[in-house]
VEXSE-127153 format. One line per 4 residues: their letters; for each residue y, x, z of C-alpha. Coordinates in Angstrom, 1 decimal. Layout:
a	Y/X/Z  ... $
END
This chain:
mtrn	164.4/136.0/66.6  161.6/137.1/69.0  162.6/138.2/72.4  159.5/139.8/73.9 $
npev	158.1/142.8/75.7  154.8/143.2/73.8  151.8/144.5/75.6  150.9/147.7/73.7 $
eead	147.7/149.6/74.3  148.0/153.3/75.0  145.6/155.6/73.1  142.4/156.6/74.8 $
endl	141.7/160.1/73.5  138.1/159.7/74.4  137.8/157.2/71.5  139.1/159.7/69.0 $
evek	137.2/159.8/65.7  137.0/162.6/63.1  136.2/161.9/59.5  136.2/163.9/56.3 $
pksw	139.7/164.8/55.1  140.9/162.8/52.1  141.1/164.5/48.7  143.9/162.2/47.3 $
aagi	147.0/160.4/48.5  148.6/156.9/48.0  146.8/154.4/45.7  145.8/151.0/47.0 $
pgvv	145.4/152.3/50.6  149.0/153.4/50.6  150.1/149.9/49.6  148.0/148.3/52.2 $
hsmq	149.2/150.6/55.0  152.8/149.9/53.9  152.5/146.1/53.9  150.3/145.4/56.8 $
palk	152.7/146.6/59.5  155.7/145.1/57.7  154.2/141.6/57.5  152.8/141.8/61.0 $
hmgv	156.0/142.9/62.7  158.8/141.6/60.5  157.3/138.5/58.8  157.4/137.7/55.1 $
drsr	161.1/136.9/54.7  162.4/139.9/56.6  159.9/142.2/54.9  161.0/140.9/51.5 $
ktll	164.7/141.3/52.3  164.3/144.8/53.5  161.6/146.4/51.4  163.0/145.1/48.1 $
amnq	166.5/146.4/49.0  165.4/149.9/50.2  166.7/152.8/48.0  168.2/150.3/45.5 $
kdgf	171.7/150.9/44.1  172.9/147.8/45.9  170.6/148.2/48.9  170.3/150.5/51.9 $
dcms	169.1/154.1/52.1  165.8/154.7/53.6  166.3/156.0/57.2  163.4/158.5/57.0 $
cawp	163.3/161.3/54.5  166.2/162.5/52.3  164.3/162.5/49.0  166.7/161.7/46.1 $
dpdh	166.6/158.5/44.0  166.1/158.5/40.3  168.8/156.9/38.0  166.3/154.2/36.9 $
rkpf	164.9/152.6/40.1  161.6/150.8/40.3  161.4/147.4/42.1  159.4/149.1/44.8 $
eyce	161.4/152.3/45.4  159.8/153.3/48.7  156.7/155.0/50.1  154.3/154.1/52.9 $
ngak	156.1/156.0/55.5  159.5/154.6/54.4  158.0/151.1/54.8  156.9/152.1/58.3 $
avtw	160.4/153.4/59.1  162.0/150.1/58.0  159.4/148.1/60.0  160.1/150.2/63.0 $
eatp	163.8/149.6/62.8  164.1/146.1/61.5  161.5/144.5/63.7  162.9/141.3/65.3 $
vtia	161.2/142.1/68.6  163.9/143.0/71.2  163.8/144.2/74.8  164.6/141.4/77.3 $
tefw	167.1/141.9/80.1  164.3/141.5/82.7  162.6/144.7/81.3  165.0/147.0/83.1 $
aeht	164.3/145.5/86.5  160.5/145.5/85.9  160.3/149.2/84.9  161.6/152.2/86.8 $
veel	162.7/155.2/84.9  159.8/157.2/86.4  157.3/154.6/85.1  158.8/154.7/81.7 $
rgrs	158.6/158.5/81.7  154.8/158.2/82.1  154.6/156.1/78.9  153.9/157.5/75.4 $
eywl	156.5/157.7/72.6  154.5/155.0/70.8  154.5/152.6/73.7  158.3/153.1/74.3 $
gmqg	159.1/152.5/70.7  156.9/149.4/70.5  158.8/147.6/73.2  161.4/146.5/70.6 $
rlte	165.0/146.9/69.7  167.7/147.7/72.3  170.3/145.0/72.5  172.6/145.6/75.5 $
pvyk	174.2/148.7/77.2  172.4/149.8/80.3  173.4/152.3/83.0  171.4/154.3/85.5 $
paga	173.7/155.1/88.4  173.2/158.3/90.5  170.5/157.9/93.1  168.9/154.8/91.3 $
dhyi	165.6/154.7/89.5  166.4/151.7/87.3  168.7/151.1/84.3  170.9/148.0/84.8 $
pvsw	172.7/146.1/82.1  176.5/146.6/81.9  179.2/145.4/79.6  180.4/147.5/76.7 $
ddaf	183.8/148.0/78.4  182.2/149.2/81.6  180.0/151.5/79.7  182.9/153.2/77.9 $
kiia	184.9/153.4/81.2  182.0/155.2/82.9  181.7/157.7/80.1  185.4/158.3/79.9 $
akln	185.7/158.9/83.6  183.0/161.5/83.5  184.3/163.3/80.4  187.8/163.4/81.6 $
glds	186.8/164.7/85.0  185.1/167.8/83.7  186.7/171.2/84.3  186.5/172.0/80.5 $
pdea	185.6/170.1/77.4  183.0/172.8/76.8  181.0/171.4/79.7  180.0/168.6/77.4 $
afyt	177.7/168.7/74.3  177.6/166.1/71.5  174.3/165.9/69.6  173.8/164.1/66.2 $
sgrt	170.7/162.8/64.5  170.3/163.0/60.7  170.2/159.2/60.6  173.9/159.0/61.2 $
snea	176.0/157.9/58.3  178.8/160.0/56.8  181.4/157.6/58.2  180.1/157.7/61.7 $
afay	179.5/161.5/61.5  183.1/162.2/60.4  184.5/159.9/63.1  182.2/161.5/65.7 $
qlfv	183.1/165.2/64.9  186.8/164.2/64.8  186.5/162.6/68.3  184.6/165.7/69.7 $
rayg	187.2/168.1/68.3  190.1/166.0/69.5  188.4/166.0/72.9  188.5/169.8/72.8 $
tnnl	185.1/171.4/71.9  182.9/172.5/69.0  179.7/171.8/71.0  178.2/169.8/68.1 $
pdcs	174.4/170.6/68.0  172.4/168.6/65.5  168.9/168.1/64.2  169.6/170.5/61.4 $
nmch	169.6/173.3/64.0  165.9/172.7/64.2  165.0/172.2/60.6  167.0/173.7/57.7 $
essg	169.4/175.9/59.5  167.5/178.9/58.1  168.0/177.6/54.6  171.7/177.3/55.1 $
wamg	172.0/180.9/56.4  169.9/182.4/53.7  171.4/180.6/50.8  174.9/180.8/52.1 $
qtig	174.7/184.6/52.2  173.1/185.0/48.8  174.5/182.3/46.5  177.3/180.8/48.6 $
vgka	176.0/177.3/49.2  173.3/176.2/51.6  172.2/173.2/49.6  169.7/172.6/46.8 $
tvky	170.7/173.9/43.3  168.7/171.1/41.5  169.1/167.5/40.7  166.3/164.9/40.7 $
ddfg	165.7/165.1/37.0  165.1/168.8/37.2  161.7/168.3/38.7  160.5/166.5/35.6 $
kadl	161.9/169.3/33.3  160.4/172.2/35.2  157.7/174.4/33.6  156.6/175.5/37.1 $
iiim	157.2/174.1/40.6  156.2/176.3/43.5  155.8/174.2/46.7  155.9/176.2/49.9 $
gqnp	155.4/175.2/53.6  155.5/171.4/53.2  153.3/168.3/53.0  155.0/165.9/50.6 $
gtnh	152.1/163.3/50.9  153.1/162.6/54.5  156.6/163.9/55.0  158.4/162.8/51.8 $
prml	155.8/160.9/49.7  158.2/159.8/46.9  158.3/163.5/45.9  154.8/163.0/44.5 $
tale	156.2/160.8/41.8  158.5/163.6/40.7  155.7/166.1/40.7  153.6/163.7/38.6 $
ecke	156.5/163.6/36.1  156.4/167.4/36.0  152.7/167.4/35.2  153.0/164.6/32.6 $
ngge	155.6/166.7/30.8  153.4/169.7/30.7  154.6/171.6/33.8  152.4/173.4/36.3 $
ivav	152.5/173.2/40.1  151.4/175.7/42.7  151.0/174.8/46.4  151.4/177.5/49.0 $
nplp	150.3/176.3/52.4  147.9/177.2/55.3  146.4/173.7/55.1  145.1/171.8/52.1 $
eagl	147.0/168.6/51.9  145.7/165.5/50.1  149.0/164.7/48.4  149.0/168.1/46.7 $
rryk	145.5/167.7/45.5  145.6/164.4/43.7  148.1/161.5/43.6  147.3/158.0/42.7 $
npqk	150.6/156.4/41.9  150.3/152.8/43.1  152.9/151.7/40.5  150.8/152.8/37.6 $
vkgi	147.5/151.5/36.3  145.8/154.9/36.5  146.9/155.1/40.2  145.1/151.8/40.9 $
ighg	141.9/151.9/38.9  142.0/155.4/37.5  141.6/159.0/38.7  145.3/159.6/39.3 $
teia	147.0/162.9/38.7  145.8/166.3/39.7  148.9/167.8/41.3  148.4/171.5/42.2 $
dqfl	147.1/173.8/39.4  146.7/176.6/42.0  146.4/176.5/45.8  147.3/179.6/47.8 $
qirl	146.0/179.2/51.3  148.4/181.6/53.0  148.2/182.9/56.5  151.0/181.7/58.7 $
ggdm	153.9/184.1/58.5  152.8/185.6/55.2  155.3/183.8/52.9  157.8/186.7/52.9 $
allq	155.1/189.2/51.9  153.9/186.9/49.1  157.4/186.5/47.7  158.1/190.2/47.8 $
alsk	154.8/190.9/46.0  155.7/188.4/43.3  159.1/189.9/42.7  157.5/193.4/42.5 $
rvld	155.1/192.1/39.9  158.1/190.8/37.9  159.9/194.1/38.1  156.7/196.0/37.2 $
aeaa	156.3/193.7/34.1  159.9/194.5/33.1  159.3/198.3/33.6  156.3/198.0/31.3 $
npgt	158.2/195.9/28.7  161.9/196.8/29.1  164.3/194.0/28.2  161.7/191.3/27.9 $
vldh	161.1/190.0/31.4  164.3/189.9/33.4  167.2/187.7/32.5  169.6/190.7/31.9 $
efiq	172.5/188.6/30.6  172.4/186.4/33.7  172.0/189.3/36.1  174.8/191.3/34.6 $
ahce	177.2/188.4/34.5  176.4/186.8/37.9  174.4/189.1/40.2  174.7/192.2/42.4 $
glee	172.2/194.4/44.1  169.4/194.6/41.6  168.9/198.4/41.8  168.7/198.3/45.6 $
lkah	166.1/195.6/45.4  164.1/197.6/42.9  164.2/200.7/45.2  163.2/198.6/48.2 $
ldkl	160.2/196.8/46.5  159.0/200.1/45.0  157.8/201.0/48.5  156.0/197.7/49.0 $
dera	152.5/198.3/50.4  149.9/196.0/48.7  147.5/196.4/51.6  150.2/195.1/54.0 $
vlea	150.8/192.2/51.6  147.1/191.2/51.6  146.9/191.6/55.3  150.0/189.5/55.9 $
tglr	149.1/186.7/53.5  145.3/186.6/53.8  145.2/186.3/50.0  143.4/188.2/47.3 $
teei	145.2/190.4/44.8  143.8/188.1/42.0  145.4/185.0/43.5  148.8/186.7/43.7 $
dela	148.4/188.0/40.1  147.6/184.5/38.9  150.8/183.0/40.4  152.8/185.9/39.1 $
aryl	151.4/185.2/35.6  152.4/181.6/35.9  155.9/182.6/37.0  156.3/185.1/34.1 $
kadk	155.1/182.5/31.6  157.5/179.8/32.8  161.0/179.6/31.5  162.2/177.0/34.1 $
viit	161.1/177.3/37.7  161.8/175.4/40.9  160.8/176.8/44.2  160.9/174.1/46.9 $
wamg	160.2/174.5/50.6  160.5/172.8/54.0  159.9/173.6/57.7  156.8/175.6/57.0 $
ltqq	159.2/178.4/56.0  162.3/177.6/58.0  160.6/177.7/61.4  159.4/181.3/61.2 $
kkav	160.9/184.3/63.0  161.7/185.8/59.6  162.7/182.5/58.0  166.1/183.6/56.8 $
stik	164.7/186.7/55.2  161.9/184.8/53.6  164.2/182.3/52.0  166.4/185.2/50.7 $
eiin	163.2/186.4/49.0  163.0/183.0/47.3  166.5/183.5/45.9  165.6/187.1/44.8 $
llll	162.6/185.8/42.8  164.6/183.0/41.2  167.5/185.3/40.3  165.3/187.8/38.5 $
rgni	164.6/185.4/35.7  167.8/183.4/35.8  166.2/180.4/37.5  169.4/179.1/39.0 $
gkpg	172.0/177.2/37.1  170.0/175.8/34.3  168.1/172.4/33.8  164.6/172.4/35.3 $
agas	165.2/175.4/37.6  166.6/176.2/41.0  166.2/176.4/44.7  165.2/173.2/46.5 $
pirg	165.1/173.0/50.3  163.7/169.6/51.1  165.7/168.0/54.0  163.5/166.0/56.3 $
hsnv	165.9/163.4/57.6  167.9/160.9/55.5  171.5/162.1/56.1  171.1/165.4/57.9 $
qgdr	172.8/167.1/55.0  175.6/164.6/54.8  176.3/165.0/58.5  176.8/168.7/58.0 $
tmgi	179.1/168.0/55.0  181.2/165.7/57.3  181.7/168.5/59.9  178.7/168.1/62.3 $
weqm	178.2/171.8/62.9  179.1/174.0/65.8  180.4/176.7/63.4  182.5/174.9/60.8 $
ppsf	184.7/177.4/58.9  188.4/177.8/59.5  189.3/176.0/56.3  187.7/172.8/57.5 $
ldsi	189.5/173.0/60.8  192.7/173.7/59.0  192.2/170.5/57.0  191.6/168.5/60.2 $
qaef	194.9/169.9/61.6  196.8/169.1/58.5  195.4/165.6/58.3  195.6/164.5/61.9 $
gfdp	198.3/166.7/63.4  196.3/168.4/66.2  194.8/171.9/66.3  191.1/171.6/66.8 $
preh	189.3/174.2/68.9  188.4/177.4/67.0  185.7/179.0/69.2  182.2/178.3/68.0 $
gvda	180.2/175.8/70.0  176.5/175.6/70.9  173.6/174.8/68.7  170.6/172.8/69.9 $
vqai	168.7/175.7/71.5  171.8/177.0/73.2  172.7/173.5/74.4  169.4/173.3/76.2 $
akmr	169.8/176.7/77.8  173.3/175.9/78.9  172.3/172.6/80.4  169.4/174.3/82.2 $
dggi	171.8/176.9/83.6  174.5/174.4/84.6  177.1/175.3/82.0  176.9/171.9/80.2 $
kvfi	177.0/168.9/82.5  177.3/165.9/80.1  175.1/165.4/77.0  175.9/162.6/74.5 $
algg	173.5/161.9/71.6  174.4/159.9/68.5  170.8/159.0/67.7  167.8/161.3/67.9 $
nlva	165.3/162.3/70.6  166.2/165.9/71.5  164.0/166.3/74.6  161.0/165.6/72.4 $
aisd	162.2/167.3/69.3  163.2/170.7/70.7  160.9/173.6/71.6  159.7/174.5/75.1 $
taaa	159.2/171.0/76.5  159.3/172.1/80.2  162.6/174.0/79.7  164.1/171.0/77.8 $
eeam	163.1/168.6/80.5  164.5/170.9/83.2  167.7/171.1/81.3  168.1/167.4/80.9 $
ente	167.4/166.8/84.5  170.1/169.3/85.5  172.9/167.4/83.9  175.3/165.0/85.6 $
mivq	175.2/162.4/82.8  173.1/161.7/79.7  174.4/159.2/77.1  172.1/158.0/74.2 $
istk	173.2/155.9/71.3  170.0/154.4/70.0  168.1/151.6/68.3  164.9/151.9/70.3 $
lnrs	163.5/153.5/73.4  162.2/157.1/73.3  161.4/159.9/75.7  165.0/161.1/75.9 $
htvi	165.8/157.9/77.7  163.4/158.8/80.5  164.2/162.5/81.1  167.7/162.3/82.3 $
gkea	170.4/163.6/84.7  172.0/162.1/87.7  173.5/159.3/85.6  172.5/157.9/82.3 $
lilp	173.5/155.3/79.8  171.9/153.8/76.7  174.2/152.3/74.1  172.3/150.1/71.6 $
tmgr	173.4/150.3/68.0  172.8/148.5/64.8  170.3/149.9/62.3  170.9/150.8/58.7 $
teid	169.0/147.7/57.5  171.4/145.3/59.3  174.6/143.6/57.9  177.6/145.2/59.4 $
rqas	180.5/142.7/59.8  183.9/144.0/61.0  187.4/142.5/61.0  188.0/143.3/57.3 $
geqf	184.6/141.9/56.2  181.2/143.3/55.5  181.0/147.1/55.6  178.8/149.7/53.9 $
vsve	178.3/153.3/54.8  177.4/156.3/52.7  174.8/159.1/52.9  174.0/162.3/51.1 $
dtvs	170.5/163.1/50.0  168.7/166.5/49.6  170.2/167.2/46.1  173.8/166.4/47.2 $
avhp	173.9/162.9/45.7  176.2/160.7/47.8  175.6/157.0/47.6  176.4/153.7/49.5 $
swgh	174.1/151.9/51.9  174.4/148.2/52.6  172.6/146.3/55.3  170.6/143.3/54.1 $
vepv	169.3/141.4/57.2  171.1/139.9/60.2  171.3/142.0/63.3  168.6/141.4/65.9 $
apgl	171.2/140.5/68.5  174.8/139.3/68.5  176.2/141.9/70.9  175.2/145.0/68.9 $
lsev	177.8/147.5/67.7  177.6/149.8/64.7  177.6/153.5/65.2  181.2/153.6/63.8 $
aivs	182.3/151.0/66.3  180.7/152.8/69.2  182.3/156.1/68.3  185.7/154.5/67.7 $
rlar	185.7/152.7/71.1  184.4/155.7/72.9  187.2/157.8/71.4  189.8/155.3/72.4 $
avlg	188.5/155.1/76.0  188.3/158.9/76.4  191.4/160.1/74.5  193.8/157.3/74.8 $
dkvn	196.9/158.3/72.9  196.1/162.1/73.0  195.9/162.3/69.2  197.4/160.2/66.5 $
vdwa	194.2/158.7/65.1  193.8/155.0/64.2  190.4/154.6/66.0  190.7/150.8/66.0 $
gfeq	191.4/150.9/62.2  188.3/153.0/61.7  186.2/150.3/63.3  187.8/147.4/61.4 $
dydk	187.6/149.0/57.9  185.4/152.0/57.0  187.6/152.6/53.9  190.1/154.1/56.3 $
ireh	187.6/156.7/57.4  186.6/157.5/53.8  190.3/157.9/52.9  190.6/160.6/55.5 $
ishv	187.3/162.2/54.3  188.8/162.5/50.9  191.7/164.6/52.3  189.6/166.8/54.6 $
vvgc	186.2/167.4/53.0  186.1/169.6/49.9  184.3/167.8/47.1  185.0/164.3/48.5 $
enyn	188.3/163.7/46.8  188.9/160.0/45.8  185.9/159.1/48.0  186.5/155.4/48.1 $
qrir	186.7/155.1/44.4  183.8/157.4/43.6  181.4/155.9/46.2  181.8/152.5/44.6 $
qegg	180.6/153.8/41.2  177.1/152.7/40.4  174.7/155.0/42.3  177.6/156.9/43.9 $
fmla	178.4/160.4/42.9  177.2/164.0/43.0  178.9/166.6/45.1  179.9/169.7/43.2 $
ngpr	177.5/172.7/43.4  178.8/176.0/42.0  175.4/177.7/41.5  173.9/174.6/39.9 $
dsrt	176.9/173.3/37.8  178.6/176.5/36.6  176.7/179.5/37.8  179.6/180.3/40.2 $
fntp	178.9/181.7/43.6  181.1/181.4/46.6  180.2/184.8/48.1  182.6/187.7/49.0 $
tgka	182.1/189.3/45.6  181.9/186.1/43.6  178.4/186.9/42.6  174.9/186.0/43.6 $
mfst	173.4/188.7/45.9  170.0/190.2/45.6  168.9/191.2/49.1  166.6/193.7/50.7 $
ndle	164.5/192.5/53.6  162.1/194.6/55.7  158.6/193.2/55.9  157.5/192.8/59.5 $
aldc	153.8/192.2/60.3  153.0/189.3/62.6  150.9/190.8/65.5  148.1/188.5/66.4 $
ppgr	145.7/190.2/69.0  141.9/189.8/68.7  140.6/186.5/69.9  143.9/184.8/69.3 $
lilq	145.1/182.4/66.6  148.5/181.7/65.0  149.3/178.0/65.5  151.8/175.8/63.7 $
tlrs	153.1/172.4/64.8  153.0/169.6/62.3  153.3/165.8/61.8  150.5/163.3/61.6 $
hdqf	150.6/160.7/58.8  151.5/157.9/61.3  154.7/159.7/62.3  158.3/160.4/61.4 $
ntti	159.8/163.3/63.3  159.2/162.3/67.0  158.7/158.6/66.2  155.0/157.7/66.5 $
ygyn	153.9/154.7/64.4  150.3/154.9/65.4  147.4/157.2/66.4  145.9/157.8/63.0 $
dryr	146.3/160.7/60.6  144.5/159.1/57.6  144.6/162.0/55.2  143.3/164.6/57.7 $
gikk	140.6/162.2/58.9  141.9/161.8/62.5  141.7/158.3/64.1  142.7/156.9/67.5 $
grhv	144.2/160.0/68.9  146.6/163.0/68.6  145.3/165.5/71.2  143.5/167.7/68.6 $
vfvn	143.7/171.3/67.5  142.7/172.1/63.9  140.8/175.5/63.6  139.0/177.2/60.7 $
pqdl	135.2/176.9/61.1  134.8/180.7/60.8  137.3/181.3/63.6  135.3/178.9/65.8 $
vllg	132.2/181.0/65.2  134.0/184.2/66.1  135.5/182.5/69.3  132.2/181.0/70.4 $
ihdg	133.7/177.5/70.3  132.1/174.5/68.6  133.6/171.6/66.6  134.3/168.8/69.1 $
dlvd	134.7/171.0/72.2  137.5/170.4/74.6  139.8/173.3/75.1  143.0/174.3/76.8 $
vhge	145.5/175.8/74.3  147.5/178.5/75.9  150.7/179.9/74.4  150.8/183.6/74.9 $
yddg	154.2/185.0/75.8  155.2/187.6/78.3  158.0/185.7/80.1  155.7/184.7/82.9 $
rerv	155.8/181.0/82.2  152.6/179.1/81.6  152.5/176.9/78.5  149.3/175.0/78.1 $
lrkf	148.0/172.0/76.2  145.2/170.5/78.4  142.0/169.1/77.1  142.6/169.1/73.3 $
rvva	139.7/168.3/71.0  138.7/171.1/68.6  138.5/169.9/65.0  136.8/172.2/62.5 $
ypta	139.2/172.1/59.6  139.8/174.2/56.4  143.1/175.7/57.6  143.7/179.4/56.7 $
qgca	141.5/181.7/58.6  143.1/183.1/61.8  145.4/180.0/61.9  145.4/176.7/63.8 $
aayy	147.5/173.6/63.9  148.4/170.8/66.4  150.8/167.8/66.3  154.3/167.9/67.6 $
pean	156.0/166.8/69.8  152.9/167.4/71.9  152.6/171.1/70.9  156.3/171.8/71.4 $
vlvp	155.4/172.9/75.0  153.8/176.0/73.5  157.0/177.3/71.9  159.4/179.3/74.2 $
ldsv	163.0/178.3/73.9  163.9/181.9/72.9  161.2/182.1/70.2  163.5/181.5/67.3 $
aels	164.3/182.5/63.7  166.6/185.5/63.4  170.2/184.5/62.6  169.6/180.8/62.4 $
ntpa	168.3/180.3/65.9  165.8/177.7/64.7  162.7/177.3/66.9  159.8/179.4/65.5 $
skqv	157.3/176.5/65.7  155.2/177.9/62.8  154.3/181.1/64.5  152.9/180.4/67.9 $
ivrl	150.3/182.9/69.2  147.6/181.0/71.2  144.2/181.4/72.8  141.7/178.7/73.2 $
epvp	139.9/178.3/76.6  136.9/176.0/76.7  137.2/173.2/79.3  134.2/173.3/81.7 $
eeps	132.0/170.3/81.7  132.5/168.0/84.7  129.5/167.5/86.9  127.9/164.1/86.8 $
pdgg	127.7/162.0/90.0  124.0/163.0/90.5  125.0/166.7/90.6  123.9/167.5/87.1 $
kqed	126.1/168.3/84.1  127.9/165.3/82.6  128.1/165.5/78.8  131.6/164.6/77.5 $
tgak	131.0/161.9/74.9  134.6/162.4/73.8  135.4/162.2/70.2  133.1/160.5/67.7 $
tlvg	132.7/163.3/65.2  131.6/161.6/62.0  131.9/164.8/60.0  131.7/167.9/62.0 $
gkap	129.3/170.4/63.7  128.5/173.4/61.5  130.9/173.5/58.6  129.3/174.0/55.1 $
evan	130.0/177.3/53.5  130.4/178.5/49.9  128.1/181.3/48.9  129.8/184.4/47.4 $
apsg	133.2/183.7/48.9  135.7/186.3/47.6  136.3/189.5/49.6  133.7/188.6/52.1 $
rktp	135.7/185.5/53.3  133.6/182.5/54.0  135.3/179.5/52.7  134.8/175.8/53.5 $
dpev	133.1/173.7/50.9  135.4/172.3/48.2  134.6/168.8/49.3  136.2/169.7/52.6 $
gwtg	139.0/171.8/51.4  140.2/174.0/48.5  138.6/177.4/48.1  141.8/179.3/47.5 $
tgq	142.6/179.1/43.8  142.4/176.5/41.0  141.2/173.0/41.7 $
END
């Protein structure tokens, strides 16, 4: 086992290179970029043990995306970014004890996310006392005593917040929320607050469940899949295989996104001959390059076209039998959409009428339709209303509750959905709290707690003094970076349960602790023997996950063990819970889960079935809807134009290909053609002409809000890119600084990171030593300068050449 503090080079943004974006995804390069890091950082044996076990029925669940597994698994059931995630976690490189004396917290704060993560696995608890600028190693017992003393000294349990990352297992999540509620608060913010909270609100109010109404096999059975606001080729690449199955079975696929993405153009499946030496599979039959914030208008326009088709041919378009038996509110929807202004739709979407007509025709032709979406929709101001419009469109033709059809929010983290099922939510319903009381004999708090955005605000204002995180990197993940850092620094104590270093370990309060934990890849041995945990994927399949390699250090504790020992130290005998038994045998936790969590009855027996089990889903399984009326609800939602003043752009934050959430694996975004850097802003070539800015220029990116706080990205390289006109994009977490804390989706309170109004200000050239102008050599732009244009672009819109990006419809 290597014990090392590797020297890692930070990126020099002056070496940044820009190449032509790729027109296809995966293939041999995907295999190479999967295996090279694994073999380099883990070695042959550890790579073999981990990669061949990943997503297998007797293996461990990938710790990155929550994409579901097929019934029949391939030997290599993982993608490039999944392999990177495993390599990141399972590396045998560990942080030496001397590291903490050699590096101050202030020095670590100046390092990049990439450098911090590359230092290796955490192996011992460390503590930063008040007034000190170094973490120092401490024993596990001392660490728990320090935390217990602080928590028990607060004036109210609500002065603490307990965050959870989606990587946390069902068993750890259940024990964690039980501890927090026994302590006396519902302050349980989690990463779902920042991703699919909008989906949960919209779907809960309309169909009574906030989860996908499809199974994995439904993708291959669909006649039409509409993909909105997501980039599967980078964020959940295994989805491309399911999309390929749809195409091979005769289905059609439509992509709705401001940026053309390589994975939605063409997919070369590396496990098929045609993916190695052939052309691969053309994925999207139609690409709608929508303006940011225009999705709601598009969906309303589609529903109106469906209703108009029904009016022209009564009884032949809508699924009247389904609507009459299972839905309410159709007449109100008809009256509302009858007033829809087509000009407002075209302005909001940036699309042509013909493009919308084409998609409507595809929808009307298809008998089985899936609409699937991710953060491109959920992180808008009108996100909840937009997702309600998805439900409207699906209900009109009965596309819920039948094979090959349904609503499919794609969760971005491996168990974020399972954590919510286990009770990680600041607003769990009374029925769940009643079950906790019946099972454990104490009355949990009933007042709602804080979500992630509210937690930051309360920490900043002094209302929350202690912040404990079970995984994650909240200070980097949340919006309004300056406000988040101010909030963290205003606390009395920060506690992080982590596998590796990240920025949240460097932006801290008066005291701070880091508790190292085992990863999902590692064998978890407890008093009763080897343990497994369980997770829930994006289609509500629950399955076991077994570690396959030895832990990187002998002193590591599992997440379950850490939570159990923390609860014992803080609570003592306050509640009658067998915390020691939880740590010794995870079956004891699962037995309680079976009594408390609806749908998890006989958990220990069902989780041991081959492949686990599916949670019940009323809309999917029986067309039953847990709403106040017992029926699915059509909704009416007012269209609101997004105001973007002249000379400004609408910016969205996004991931690079060498990234998972806030974890940075490297400085390349292979599919978009970016190498050796991340400080870039993607802008449509025609917008650059209008703004008087050139491809390759350095600009300051200013977020425009009227709260008086300056939010700027300094010296970012402009990259001419075929994004939707009027729109721009930049990587997060760097661009999070531009999003105010109170710029959130209505109802869900999710940061509105896909609707940021910005202006670009050119950075003046620096004078050379001889008094003249010094030309910034900066990025090596291999393909740039004046972007090629297509003659006769529709509606007067100049469109980038098809070799650079799609022209707006077809292939």
